[in-house]
C-alpha positions as CSV (number, residue, x, y, z in Angstrom):
1,M,-15.9,-18.7,14.8
2,E,-19.1,-20.7,15.2
3,T,-20.5,-23.7,13.2
4,I,-23.9,-24.4,11.9
5,G,-25.6,-27.8,11.6
6,F,-28.7,-29.9,11.8
7,F,-30.2,-31.6,14.9
8,S,-32.8,-34.3,14.5
9,V,-34.9,-36.6,16.8
10,D,-36.1,-40.0,15.6
11,G,-38.6,-42.4,17.2
12,I,-41.3,-39.9,18.4
13,S,-44.1,-41.7,16.6
14,K,-43.2,-45.1,18.0
15,S,-45.0,-46.5,21.1
16,S,-41.7,-47.7,22.7
17,G,-40.8,-44.1,23.4
18,N,-37.1,-44.8,22.6
19,L,-35.8,-41.5,21.1
20,T,-32.6,-41.2,19.1
21,F,-30.8,-37.9,18.8
22,N,-28.6,-37.1,15.8
23,R,-26.7,-34.0,14.7
24,R,-24.5,-33.2,11.8
25,Y,-22.4,-30.1,11.3
26,L,-22.0,-28.2,8.1
27,D,-18.2,-28.4,7.9
28,Q,-16.2,-27.1,4.8
29,N,-15.1,-30.5,3.5
30,R,-15.8,-33.1,0.9
31,A,-17.6,-35.5,3.4
32,T,-20.1,-32.8,4.3
33,Y,-20.8,-31.9,0.7
34,I,-21.4,-35.6,-0.2
35,Y,-23.6,-36.1,2.8
36,H,-25.9,-33.2,2.1
37,S,-25.9,-33.0,-1.7
38,V,-26.2,-36.7,-2.8
39,D,-27.4,-38.3,0.5
40,G,-24.0,-39.8,1.2
41,K,-23.6,-41.6,-2.2
42,E,-20.1,-40.7,-3.1
43,K,-20.3,-42.1,-6.7
44,K,-23.0,-39.6,-7.5
45,F,-21.0,-36.6,-6.2
46,D,-18.3,-36.5,-9.0
47,T,-20.1,-35.4,-12.1
48,T,-18.7,-35.5,-15.6
49,K,-18.5,-31.7,-15.9
50,G,-17.0,-31.5,-12.4
51,K,-14.3,-34.0,-13.3
52,K,-13.5,-32.1,-16.5
53,M,-13.2,-28.9,-14.6
54,S,-11.0,-30.5,-12.0
55,S,-8.8,-31.8,-14.7
56,K,-8.5,-28.3,-16.3
57,I,-7.7,-26.8,-13.0
58,Y,-5.1,-29.4,-12.3
59,K,-3.4,-28.8,-15.7
60,L,-3.4,-25.1,-15.1
61,R,-1.8,-25.5,-11.8
62,E,0.8,-27.7,-13.4
63,K,1.4,-25.2,-16.2
64,L,1.7,-22.3,-13.7
65,Q,3.8,-24.5,-11.4
66,L,1.7,-23.5,-8.5
67,S,2.6,-26.6,-6.6
68,Q,6.4,-25.9,-7.0
69,H,8.1,-25.9,-3.6
70,L,9.9,-22.7,-3.0
71,G,11.0,-23.4,0.5
72,C,9.9,-24.4,4.0
73,A,8.3,-22.2,6.7
74,P,10.0,-23.0,10.0
75,Q,6.8,-21.9,11.9
76,D,3.3,-20.5,11.6
77,Y,3.2,-16.7,10.7
78,P,-0.5,-15.7,11.4
79,L,-2.1,-12.4,10.5
80,Y,-4.7,-12.0,13.3
81,S,-4.1,-14.5,16.1
82,V,-1.0,-12.8,17.5
83,P,-0.3,-9.1,18.1
84,V,1.3,-7.3,15.2
85,T,4.5,-6.7,17.2
86,N,4.9,-10.4,18.0
87,S,7.9,-12.0,16.2
88,S,5.5,-14.7,15.0
89,S,3.2,-12.2,13.2
90,L,3.3,-12.2,9.4
91,Y,3.3,-8.4,9.6
92,H,6.5,-8.5,11.7
93,L,8.1,-11.0,9.3
94,V,7.4,-8.8,6.3
95,T,8.7,-5.5,7.9
96,H,11.6,-7.0,9.8
97,E,12.8,-9.9,7.7
98,V,11.4,-9.8,4.1
99,L,11.7,-6.1,3.2
100,P,15.2,-5.4,4.6
101,K,16.5,-8.3,2.5
102,T,14.4,-7.8,-0.7
103,V,14.3,-4.1,-1.0
104,A,18.1,-4.0,-0.6
105,D,20.1,-1.0,-1.6
106,T,23.9,-1.1,-1.0
107,S,24.1,2.6,-1.8
108,R,21.8,3.6,1.1
109,K,23.7,5.5,3.8
110,N,20.9,6.0,6.3
111,T,18.9,3.5,8.3
112,A,15.9,2.4,6.3
113,F,12.3,2.6,7.7
114,F,10.2,0.1,5.8
115,L,6.4,0.8,5.5
116,Y,3.9,-1.7,4.1
117,N,0.2,-1.6,3.5
118,G,-1.4,-4.1,5.9
119,G,-4.3,-4.8,3.5
120,G,-1.8,-6.3,1.0
121,L,-1.4,-9.4,3.2
122,R,-4.4,-11.8,3.0
123,Y,-3.5,-15.2,4.4
124,D,-1.5,-16.9,7.1
125,I,1.8,-18.7,6.4
126,F,1.7,-22.2,8.0
127,K,4.6,-24.3,9.1
128,G,5.9,-26.7,6.4
129,P,6.3,-26.6,2.7
130,F,5.8,-23.2,1.0
131,T,4.6,-23.3,-2.6
132,E,4.0,-20.9,-5.5
133,S,0.3,-21.2,-4.8
134,N,1.0,-19.9,-1.2
135,V,2.5,-16.8,-2.7
136,Y,-0.8,-15.7,-4.2
137,Q,-2.8,-16.7,-1.2
138,I,-0.7,-14.4,1.0
139,S,-0.4,-11.4,-1.3
140,P,-1.9,-11.4,-4.9
141,F,-0.6,-7.8,-5.5
142,E,2.2,-6.4,-7.5
143,D,4.6,-4.5,-5.3
144,N,6.6,-1.4,-6.4
145,F,8.6,0.5,-3.8
146,Y,9.7,4.1,-3.5
147,C,12.3,5.6,-1.2
148,I,12.5,9.1,0.2
149,Y,15.9,10.0,1.6
150,D,17.0,12.1,4.6
151,V,13.8,12.4,6.6
152,P,14.6,13.5,10.2
153,L,13.9,10.8,12.8
154,S,11.6,13.1,14.7
155,T,9.4,13.3,11.6
156,A,9.7,9.7,10.7
157,R,8.4,8.6,14.1
158,K,5.1,10.4,13.4
159,V,4.4,8.9,10.0
160,L,3.1,5.5,10.9
161,P,0.6,6.6,13.6
162,I,-0.8,9.2,11.2
163,L,-0.9,6.7,8.3
164,N,-2.9,4.3,10.4
165,H,-5.5,7.0,10.9
166,E,-5.8,8.3,7.4
167,G,-6.9,7.0,4.0
168,E,-9.6,4.4,3.3
169,L,-8.7,2.2,6.3
170,K,-8.4,4.9,9.0
171,K,-10.2,5.6,12.3
172,R,-11.7,2.1,12.5
173,S,-11.5,2.2,16.2
174,V,-13.6,5.3,16.6
175,W,-16.9,3.6,15.8
176,P,-18.3,0.7,17.9
177,H,-17.5,-2.8,16.7
178,V,-18.3,-6.3,17.9
179,Q,-15.9,-7.4,20.7
180,F,-16.7,-11.0,20.1
181,K,-13.6,-12.3,22.0
182,A,-14.4,-10.5,25.3
183,T,-16.5,-13.3,26.9
184,M,-14.1,-16.1,26.2
185,N,-11.1,-14.1,27.2
186,S,-12.6,-13.5,30.6
187,T,-13.1,-17.2,31.4
188,D,-11.0,-18.9,34.1
189,H,-10.8,-22.2,32.1
190,N,-7.6,-23.1,30.4
191,L,-9.2,-24.1,27.1
192,T,-7.8,-25.1,23.7
193,P,-8.2,-22.5,20.9
194,G,-10.6,-23.8,18.2
195,Y,-14.2,-23.9,17.1
196,V,-16.8,-23.3,19.8
197,T,-19.1,-26.4,19.1
198,T,-19.9,-28.0,22.4
199,D,-23.4,-29.5,23.2
200,D,-24.9,-32.6,24.8
201,Y,-26.6,-34.3,21.8
202,G,-25.5,-37.0,19.5
203,I,-22.0,-38.2,18.5
204,G,-21.5,-36.4,15.2
205,G,-19.5,-33.5,16.4
206,D,-16.6,-32.3,18.6
207,D,-17.8,-32.0,22.2
208,T,-14.5,-30.7,23.5
209,P,-14.9,-27.3,25.2
210,H,-12.8,-24.7,23.3
211,S,-12.0,-21.1,23.7
212,A,-12.4,-18.7,20.7
213,I,-9.3,-18.4,18.6
214,P,-7.5,-15.2,19.6
215,F,-8.1,-12.3,17.3
216,Y,-6.2,-9.0,17.1
217,D,-7.1,-6.0,15.0
218,S,-4.9,-5.7,11.9
219,P,-3.4,-2.2,11.2
220,A,-3.9,-0.3,8.0
221,Y,-0.1,0.1,7.8
222,V,2.9,-1.6,9.4
223,G,6.5,-0.6,9.7
224,S,9.9,-1.7,10.8
225,D,11.6,-0.5,13.9
226,L,13.2,2.9,14.1
227,P,16.5,3.4,15.8
228,T,16.5,4.4,19.5
229,N,19.0,6.3,21.7
230,V,20.0,8.5,18.8
231,D,19.5,12.2,18.2
232,D,16.1,13.3,16.7
233,S,18.0,15.0,13.8
234,T,19.3,11.6,12.7
235,L,18.3,11.1,9.0
236,I,16.1,8.2,8.0
237,D,15.3,6.8,4.5
238,I,11.6,5.8,4.2
239,V,11.0,2.9,1.9
240,Y,7.4,2.3,1.1
241,L,4.8,0.9,-1.4
242,D,3.8,3.1,-4.3
243,F,0.2,2.3,-3.3
244,F,0.2,5.1,-0.7
245,D,2.8,7.5,-2.2
246,N,0.4,10.4,-2.5
247,Q,-0.8,9.9,1.1
248,L,2.7,9.6,2.6
249,R,4.1,12.7,0.9
250,G,1.1,14.6,2.0
251,I,1.8,13.7,5.6
252,L,5.4,14.7,5.3
253,K,4.3,18.0,3.7
254,N,2.0,18.7,6.7
255,L,4.6,17.7,9.2
256,T,7.5,19.6,7.8
257,G,6.0,22.3,5.6
258,T,8.2,21.0,2.7
259,S,7.3,19.1,-0.4
260,W,8.9,15.7,-0.7
261,T,9.5,13.5,-3.7
262,A,10.7,9.9,-3.9
263,N,14.4,9.9,-4.6
264,T,14.6,6.3,-5.8
265,T,12.0,4.1,-7.4
266,Y,12.4,0.3,-7.1
267,S,10.2,-0.3,-10.1
268,P,9.2,-1.6,-12.4
269,Y,9.9,-4.9,-10.6
270,T,13.5,-4.5,-9.8
271,N,15.4,-7.6,-8.6
272,L,16.6,-5.8,-5.5
273,M,19.3,-8.3,-4.7
274,S,21.2,-7.6,-7.9
275,N,19.8,-4.3,-8.9
276,K,19.0,-5.6,-12.4
277,K,16.0,-4.1,-14.1
278,Q,13.3,-6.4,-15.4
279,P,10.2,-5.6,-17.5
280,K,7.1,-4.7,-15.5
281,L,4.4,-7.3,-16.2
282,K,1.1,-8.5,-14.8
283,T,0.2,-10.8,-12.0
284,P,-2.0,-13.8,-12.8
285,Y,-4.9,-11.9,-11.3
286,A,-4.5,-9.2,-14.0
287,H,-4.2,-11.9,-16.6
288,L,-7.5,-13.5,-15.5
289,R,-9.3,-10.2,-15.7
290,D,-8.0,-9.3,-19.1
291,A,-8.5,-12.8,-20.5
292,A,-12.1,-12.8,-19.4
293,A,-12.7,-9.5,-21.3
294,A,-10.6,-10.1,-24.4
295,N,-9.3,-13.6,-24.9
296,R,-6.4,-12.3,-26.9
297,E,-3.6,-11.5,-24.5
298,K,-0.4,-13.5,-24.8
299,S,2.0,-14.7,-22.1
300,L,4.6,-12.5,-20.6
301,N,7.6,-13.0,-18.4
302,S,7.4,-11.6,-14.9
303,I,9.1,-11.5,-11.6
304,R,7.6,-11.1,-8.2
305,L,8.6,-10.5,-4.7
306,V,7.6,-13.5,-2.6
307,F,8.4,-14.9,0.8
308,A,10.5,-18.1,0.3
309,L,14.0,-18.9,1.3
310,L,14.9,-22.1,3.3
311,G,14.6,-21.3,7.0
312,I,13.5,-17.7,6.6
313,I,10.9,-17.0,4.0
314,T,12.6,-14.1,2.3
315,A,13.7,-14.1,-1.3
316,I,13.0,-12.7,-4.8
317,I,11.4,-15.5,-6.9
318,F,11.4,-15.3,-10.7
319,Y,8.7,-17.1,-12.6
320,R,6.9,-17.2,-15.9
321,K,3.1,-16.7,-15.9
322,P,1.2,-17.6,-19.1
323,D,-2.2,-16.1,-19.8
324,I,-4.9,-18.3,-18.3
325,I,-6.8,-18.7,-21.5
326,N,-3.8,-19.3,-23.8
327,T,-1.8,-21.7,-21.7
328,L,-0.9,-24.0,-24.6
329,T,0.1,-21.5,-27.2
330,S,1.5,-18.7,-25.2
331,K,4.6,-16.8,-26.4
332,P,6.0,-13.5,-25.2
333,T,4.3,-10.8,-27.4
334,I,3.4,-7.2,-27.1
335,T,-0.1,-6.4,-28.1
336,S,-0.7,-3.5,-30.5
337,C,-4.0,-2.8,-28.8
338,Q,-2.3,-1.4,-25.7
339,K,-2.5,2.4,-25.3
340,Y,-1.5,4.9,-22.6
341,A,-2.8,8.3,-21.8
342,L,-1.4,10.8,-19.3
343,M,-3.6,13.4,-17.5
344,V,-2.2,16.1,-15.2
345,D,-4.7,17.7,-12.9
346,A,-3.2,21.1,-12.0
347,G,-5.4,21.9,-9.0
348,S,-5.4,24.6,-6.5
349,T,-3.5,22.7,-3.8
350,G,-1.2,20.6,-6.0
351,S,-0.5,18.9,-9.3
352,R,-1.4,15.3,-9.8
353,I,-0.6,12.9,-12.7
354,H,-2.7,9.9,-13.7
355,V,-1.1,7.3,-16.0
356,Y,-3.8,5.1,-17.6
357,R,-3.3,2.0,-19.7
358,F,-6.2,1.2,-22.1
359,H,-7.0,-1.6,-24.5
360,Q,-8.4,-0.6,-27.9
361,C,-7.5,-2.3,-31.1
362,N,-9.0,0.2,-33.5
363,R,-10.8,3.5,-33.3
364,H,-14.2,1.9,-33.7
365,D,-13.8,-0.5,-30.7
366,P,-14.9,0.6,-27.3
367,V,-12.2,1.8,-25.0
368,R,-11.4,-0.6,-22.1
369,L,-9.4,0.5,-19.1
370,E,-6.8,-2.1,-18.1
371,E,-5.3,-0.2,-15.2
372,E,-4.5,3.1,-13.7
373,E,-0.8,2.5,-13.4
374,L,0.1,5.6,-11.5
375,F,-1.5,8.3,-9.4
376,A,1.1,10.7,-7.9
377,Q,1.1,14.3,-6.9
378,T,3.4,17.1,-6.1
379,Q,2.9,20.2,-3.9
380,P,2.3,23.1,-4.1
381,G,0.2,23.7,-7.2
382,L,1.0,25.8,-10.3
383,S,-0.8,28.8,-8.8
384,A,1.8,29.0,-6.0
385,F,4.3,30.2,-8.7
386,A,2.2,33.2,-9.7
387,N,5.2,35.3,-10.6
388,E,7.6,32.5,-11.6
389,P,6.1,30.7,-14.7
390,Q,9.3,28.6,-15.4
391,K,9.4,27.3,-11.8
392,A,5.7,26.4,-12.2
393,A,6.5,24.3,-15.3
394,E,9.6,22.7,-13.6
395,S,7.4,21.7,-10.6
396,L,6.0,18.9,-12.9
397,D,9.3,17.3,-13.6
398,G,9.0,14.7,-10.8
399,L,5.6,13.6,-12.2
400,M,7.0,13.4,-15.7
401,Q,9.9,11.3,-14.6
402,D,7.4,8.8,-13.0
403,A,5.5,8.7,-16.3
404,L,8.7,8.0,-18.3
405,R,9.5,5.1,-16.1
406,L,6.1,3.5,-16.6
407,V,5.2,4.1,-20.3
408,P,7.1,1.7,-22.6
409,S,9.6,3.7,-24.6
410,R,8.1,2.4,-27.9
411,L,4.8,3.9,-27.0
412,Q,5.9,7.3,-25.6
413,K,5.7,9.2,-28.9
414,T,2.1,8.1,-29.4
415,T,1.0,8.6,-25.8
416,P,-1.1,11.7,-25.4
417,I,-0.7,14.0,-22.4
418,A,-2.8,16.9,-21.3
419,V,-2.4,19.4,-18.5
420,K,-5.7,20.9,-17.3
421,A,-5.7,23.7,-14.7
422,T,-8.7,24.1,-12.5
423,A,-10.1,26.8,-10.2
424,G,-6.8,27.6,-8.4
425,L,-5.1,28.9,-11.5
426,R,-8.3,30.7,-12.8
427,L,-8.3,32.8,-9.6
428,L,-4.8,34.3,-10.5
429,G,-6.3,36.2,-13.4
430,E,-5.8,35.8,-17.2
431,A,-2.3,37.3,-17.6
432,K,-0.6,35.3,-14.9
433,S,-2.4,32.1,-15.6
434,E,-1.6,32.2,-19.3
435,A,2.1,32.9,-18.6
436,I,2.3,29.8,-16.5
437,L,0.4,27.7,-19.1
438,E,2.7,28.9,-21.9
439,A,5.8,27.9,-19.8
440,V,4.3,24.5,-19.2
441,R,3.6,24.0,-22.9
442,D,7.3,24.8,-23.7
443,H,8.6,22.6,-20.9
444,L,6.5,19.5,-21.8
445,A,7.8,19.8,-25.4
446,T,11.1,18.6,-24.1
447,Y,9.5,15.2,-23.2
448,P,8.7,12.5,-25.8
449,F,5.0,12.4,-25.2
450,R,2.4,13.8,-27.6
451,V,1.2,17.1,-26.0
452,M,-2.5,17.4,-26.8
453,D,-3.6,20.2,-24.5
454,V,-2.3,22.6,-21.8
455,S,-5.1,24.9,-20.8
456,M,-7.5,26.2,-18.2
457,M,-10.3,23.7,-18.0
458,D,-13.8,25.1,-18.3
459,G,-15.7,24.4,-15.2
460,K,-18.5,22.7,-17.1
461,D,-16.0,20.3,-18.7
462,E,-14.5,19.5,-15.3
463,G,-17.9,18.3,-14.1
464,V,-18.8,16.4,-17.3
465,Y,-15.5,14.6,-17.4
466,A,-16.1,13.5,-13.8
467,W,-19.6,12.3,-14.8
468,I,-18.0,10.2,-17.6
469,T,-15.4,8.8,-15.2
470,V,-17.9,7.6,-12.6
471,N,-20.4,6.2,-15.1
472,F,-17.6,4.5,-17.1
473,L,-16.3,2.8,-14.0
474,L,-19.8,1.8,-12.9
475,G,-20.4,0.2,-16.3
476,H,-23.3,2.5,-17.3
477,F,-22.1,3.0,-20.9
478,A,-22.0,-0.8,-21.4
479,D,-25.4,-1.3,-19.9
480,N,-27.8,1.5,-20.5
481,S,-30.6,-0.3,-18.6
482,Q,-29.2,1.0,-15.4
483,H,-29.7,4.6,-14.4
484,S,-26.7,6.8,-14.7
485,A,-25.1,8.3,-11.5
486,A,-25.1,11.9,-10.5
487,V,-21.7,13.3,-9.5
488,L,-20.8,16.1,-7.1
489,D,-17.2,17.2,-6.9
490,L,-15.7,19.5,-4.2
491,G,-12.3,20.9,-5.0
492,G,-10.3,23.6,-3.4
493,G,-11.6,26.5,-5.5
494,S,-14.9,25.2,-7.0
495,T,-17.6,22.6,-6.7
496,Q,-19.4,20.9,-9.6
497,I,-22.7,19.0,-10.0
498,V,-23.7,16.9,-13.1
499,F,-26.6,14.6,-13.6
500,E,-28.7,13.2,-16.3
501,P,-32.4,14.3,-15.7
502,D,-35.0,11.5,-15.6
503,R,-36.8,10.8,-18.8
504,L,-40.5,11.7,-19.0
505,P,-43.1,8.9,-18.5
506,D,-43.4,8.5,-22.3
507,G,-39.6,7.9,-22.5
508,S,-38.8,11.2,-24.1
509,L,-36.1,13.6,-22.9
510,P,-37.1,16.4,-20.6
511,S,-36.6,20.0,-21.8
512,L,-33.9,22.1,-20.3
513,P,-33.7,25.8,-20.9
514,E,-30.9,27.0,-23.2
515,T,-28.5,28.1,-20.6
516,D,-24.8,27.3,-19.9
517,S,-26.1,24.5,-17.6
518,K,-27.4,22.5,-20.5
519,Y,-24.8,20.1,-21.9
520,I,-25.3,17.7,-24.8
521,L,-22.6,15.0,-24.5
522,H,-21.6,13.0,-27.5
523,F,-19.9,9.9,-26.1
524,D,-19.3,6.5,-27.6
525,G,-21.7,7.1,-30.5
526,K,-24.6,8.3,-28.3
527,D,-26.0,11.6,-27.1
528,Y,-26.7,12.4,-23.4
529,L,-28.6,15.3,-22.1
530,L,-26.9,16.5,-18.9
531,Y,-27.5,19.3,-16.4
532,Q,-24.2,20.6,-15.1
533,N,-22.9,23.6,-13.3
534,S,-19.6,24.7,-11.8
535,Y,-19.6,27.1,-8.9
536,L,-16.3,29.0,-8.9
537,G,-15.4,30.3,-5.4
538,Y,-17.4,27.6,-3.6
539,G,-14.6,25.0,-3.3
540,L,-13.6,24.1,0.2
541,M,-10.5,26.3,0.5
542,E,-12.4,29.3,-0.9
543,A,-15.4,28.5,1.4
544,R,-13.1,28.6,4.4
545,K,-11.9,32.1,3.5
546,R,-15.4,33.4,2.8
547,M,-16.8,31.9,6.0
548,H,-14.0,33.5,8.1
549,Q,-14.8,36.8,6.3
550,Q,-18.5,36.3,7.0
551,V,-17.8,35.9,10.7
552,M,-15.7,39.1,10.7
553,A,-18.5,41.0,8.8
554,I,-21.2,39.9,11.3
555,Q,-19.3,41.2,14.3
556,P,-16.6,43.7,13.2
557,E,-15.8,44.6,16.8
558,G,-15.8,41.0,18.2
559,N,-13.9,37.9,17.7
560,M,-16.3,35.1,18.6
561,H,-16.2,32.3,16.0
562,A,-19.0,29.7,16.0
563,C,-17.1,27.3,13.6
564,L,-14.0,26.9,15.8
565,P,-13.7,24.6,18.9
566,R,-15.1,26.1,22.1
567,G,-12.4,28.0,24.0
568,L,-9.8,27.9,21.2
569,L,-7.8,31.1,20.6
570,W,-6.8,30.9,17.0
571,E,-4.9,33.6,14.9
572,Y,-6.2,34.0,11.4
573,S,-4.0,36.0,9.0
574,K,-5.2,35.0,5.4
575,E,-6.8,37.6,3.2
576,V,-6.8,40.3,6.0
577,S,-4.7,43.4,6.5
578,Q,-3.7,42.4,10.0
579,P,-4.1,39.1,12.0
580,V,-7.4,38.4,13.8
581,L,-7.5,36.4,17.0
582,F,-10.6,34.3,17.0
583,N,-12.2,32.9,20.1
584,G,-14.0,29.6,19.3
585,T,-17.5,28.9,20.6
586,G,-18.2,25.6,18.9
587,S,-21.8,26.2,18.0
588,F,-23.2,23.9,15.3
589,T,-26.4,26.0,14.8
590,D,-24.5,29.3,14.5
591,C,-21.9,27.7,12.2
592,V,-24.4,26.4,9.7
593,N,-26.0,29.8,9.7
594,V,-22.7,31.2,8.6
595,A,-22.5,28.6,5.8
596,D,-26.1,29.4,4.8
597,M,-25.3,33.1,4.4
598,M,-22.1,32.3,2.4
599,L,-24.2,30.2,-0.1
600,N,-26.0,33.3,-1.2
601,K,-29.4,31.7,-1.5
602,D,-31.1,35.1,-1.5
603,K,-29.5,36.2,-4.7
604,E,-32.0,37.0,-7.4
605,C,-33.1,33.9,-9.4
606,E,-33.6,35.1,-12.9
607,L,-34.6,31.6,-14.2
608,A,-36.3,29.5,-11.5
609,P,-35.8,27.1,-9.9
610,C,-32.4,28.0,-8.5
611,S,-30.0,26.1,-6.3
612,F,-27.8,28.8,-4.8
613,D,-25.9,31.9,-5.9
614,G,-28.8,32.6,-8.3
615,I,-28.0,29.6,-10.5
616,Y,-30.8,27.6,-12.3
617,Q,-31.0,23.9,-11.3
618,P,-34.0,21.5,-11.7
619,P,-34.7,20.1,-8.2
620,I,-33.0,16.7,-7.6
621,S,-36.2,15.6,-5.8
622,D,-38.2,15.9,-9.0
623,S,-35.8,15.5,-11.9
624,F,-33.4,12.9,-10.5
625,K,-35.5,10.6,-8.3
626,H,-33.8,7.2,-8.6
627,G,-30.2,7.3,-9.7
628,P,-27.2,6.9,-7.4
629,I,-25.4,10.0,-6.2
630,Y,-21.6,9.9,-5.9
631,I,-19.6,12.6,-4.2
632,F,-15.8,12.8,-4.0
633,S,-12.6,14.9,-3.6
634,Y,-13.0,17.0,-0.4
635,F,-16.4,15.4,0.3
636,H,-14.4,12.2,0.8
637,D,-11.3,13.7,2.5
638,R,-13.2,15.6,5.2
639,T,-15.8,12.9,6.1
640,Q,-14.0,9.5,5.9
641,P,-11.2,10.3,8.5
642,L,-14.0,10.7,11.0
643,G,-15.6,7.3,10.3
644,L,-18.7,8.4,8.3
645,P,-20.0,5.4,6.4
646,A,-19.1,5.3,2.7
647,T,-22.9,5.2,2.0
648,F,-24.9,7.6,4.1
649,R,-27.9,9.9,4.4
650,L,-27.7,13.6,5.3
651,P,-29.0,13.2,8.8
652,E,-25.9,11.0,9.6
653,L,-23.6,13.8,8.3
654,E,-25.6,16.3,10.3
655,A,-25.2,14.3,13.5
656,L,-21.4,13.9,12.9
657,T,-21.0,17.6,12.2
658,E,-22.9,18.6,15.4
659,S,-20.8,16.2,17.4
660,I,-17.6,17.6,16.0
661,C,-18.7,21.2,16.6
662,S,-19.8,20.7,20.2
663,G,-16.7,18.7,21.1
664,A,-18.7,15.6,22.0
665,F,-17.0,13.6,19.2
666,L,-13.6,14.4,20.6
667,D,-14.7,13.4,24.2
668,N,-15.3,9.9,23.0
669,V,-12.0,9.5,21.0
670,T,-9.5,7.3,22.8
671,D,-7.1,7.1,19.8
672,V,-4.3,9.5,20.6
673,A,-3.3,10.1,17.0
674,L,-6.8,10.8,15.9
675,K,-7.3,13.2,18.8
676,E,-4.1,15.0,17.9
677,E,-5.2,15.3,14.3
678,I,-8.5,16.8,15.2
679,L,-6.9,19.3,17.7
680,D,-4.3,20.2,15.1
681,R,-6.9,21.1,12.5
682,P,-9.3,23.7,14.1
683,E,-11.4,24.0,11.0
684,W,-13.1,20.6,11.1
685,C,-16.4,22.1,12.3
686,L,-16.3,24.8,9.6
687,D,-15.5,22.3,6.9
688,L,-18.2,19.8,7.8
689,S,-20.8,22.6,8.4
690,F,-20.1,23.9,4.9
691,I,-20.2,20.4,3.3
692,Y,-23.4,19.6,5.1
693,R,-25.2,22.8,4.1
694,L,-23.8,22.7,0.5
695,L,-25.4,19.3,0.0
696,S,-28.7,19.9,2.0
697,Y,-29.3,23.6,1.5
698,G,-27.3,24.5,-1.6
699,Y,-27.9,21.5,-3.8
700,E,-31.1,20.6,-2.0
701,I,-30.5,16.9,-1.8
702,P,-33.4,15.2,0.0
703,H,-32.5,13.9,3.5
704,D,-33.7,10.4,2.6
705,R,-31.5,10.0,-0.4
706,L,-28.4,7.8,-0.2
707,L,-25.1,9.4,-1.0
708,T,-21.9,7.4,-1.8
709,V,-18.5,8.8,-0.9
710,A,-16.0,7.3,-3.4
711,K,-12.3,8.1,-3.6
712,K,-11.9,5.2,-5.9
713,I,-14.1,2.8,-7.9
714,D,-12.5,-0.5,-8.8
715,N,-9.2,0.9,-7.5
716,V,-9.4,3.8,-10.0
717,E,-9.5,7.4,-8.8
718,T,-12.8,9.2,-9.3
719,G,-12.9,12.8,-10.4
720,W,-12.6,14.2,-13.9
721,C,-9.2,12.8,-15.0
722,L,-10.2,9.4,-16.4
723,G,-13.0,11.0,-18.4
724,A,-10.6,13.6,-19.8
725,A,-8.0,11.0,-20.6
726,I,-10.6,9.0,-22.6
727,A,-11.4,12.2,-24.5
728,I,-7.8,13.0,-25.5
729,L,-7.3,9.4,-26.5
730,G,-10.2,9.9,-28.9
731,E,-8.9,13.2,-30.1
732,L,-5.5,11.5,-30.9
733,E,-7.2,8.8,-33.0
734,H,-9.0,11.5,-35.1
735,T,-5.7,13.4,-35.8
736,Q,-3.8,10.3,-36.9
């Protein structure tokens, strides 16, 4: 860490030639602020407004009891200045001392393996008094925990390394980063850790030579120790944050071939020492957000997991947190403005439930999203039960139980739920898909929620709902001065594009031909003219099958595959009468040619201009020149593990794809887990080649346009579900 300051020389104009050198550092303290803002005159520094604000902050801290001593830290517990495995590390403290004592379960028979999201810890613990304020400095988040029983030790060992190379924080080590500690670490001097501020001028600073404070990379996820010297078949219970439930269960599915569901949920906010349930309530951070938007929330009781017990900082602390705005009049109340909506995305690879909490006092008020309280999934999807409709319906039970735990019982009868099936179920055919949907309707009727819809979602609705989601989260509907965002979604069975064409120079709407691609959206009292299209059969899973078939069609007697790693012998058995043994050649040029042929650009274009597969689309380069472009779903899942920036241009994706196909990317990977992941998934080159050509050749996005990959915006999942949830909430209002 470096400092910044001013250096001055006085006496240059004097004949005596006596020069005086002075320097002053910009340190983060009151003395520095007084020196630079009011020329050192302390009485001028404290303004009337500033004093009033300080008084308000002081009163709030008293009201919130933020200065209350909860215990005493026996030593420092840093985040970054010691290795994660060091017993002094805060990560080690959480996984080895805090979680085993707080997420306690006397009924647990197996050894517990505790996993925690490293990003949830934000600040060091310092030796000495530990206060309520320190709780929020260290971790301002609500923590709910799940437990999966009876995971074989051999599988549990693999979970943490894979977690640290998946999700939004994965593969950080693949790309170059500043090794700012290298120089100081190589010195022979025995220096004191601290700021590096030595020079030879003046007396206003610390001239002691220092070494840089040690810095160690923080992991995305941390875990407790697993047992050693025991059989690999030993069963382990994995206890983990609900934050990465979907990701963890997906990893277990890939490792074992079996779907896993949390057996126990330590939520909402269980006192895990006594196993007494408490109401799930908000952190002060959530109160601040809601108060700023509405000024009408009242105080609530809450409990929170914190690190404070004399000697070892491990305990459950109960406290009351009033709303920041209403500190003087707060009483426990339940607002009638709170509403929930449940949306089940029955996709081709799995079923996912979203539980949203909204704020809307009457039907004429705008809907405000308070929180996405749950995102969970189960595998496989409904389409896997093609001949067993009842089993398909029952596959949703785990998700429904999660929803029952979250939605207050008094609101369950008025909480709408919808199940919308997408491309995977459409591909089964009408008879089988309708039998499954009918079974789902009957099964959902056994739950207390208001069933609004169980149906096959039209492809155009899927894209438009996604457009609503993204633009709702970006604030476009609240501020029409900004240009709306285009959205591109890539699922397993289909891909969608939706954008609002630019207005003409005179401000009027452009004309779109009267085709299925034209969509007039009536939303929040306004009309929006959208271009949309859904391409069934061009989702990533379908594209894989079609590209493999394309390779076999090109060379019926051969088995050379340009989209597989060079030298790989890989048996392909899907959608073929007998297995085919492919021999990978790893050719980027040939692989994108396969993708180009699969996109069917040569199909007759009855209404020009066309994108691909003979579908009309106004060119993005002409009709959508300035708005942001957001891409998600498999666009995210196949690019972010490899370190592609969240905002990029197509040449960057092209370079990454070529590097993957040629093997050059793998040659530079030193991370063992990442290398294993790439080697275990031979279709990386195929997937990226298809994605690159879909964007550049299919949708014809200019190479100089910025694309944003977004799995979440403001911690809410992108995709169509939020937009659809807002829609069913509106439908419910009209039926009441």
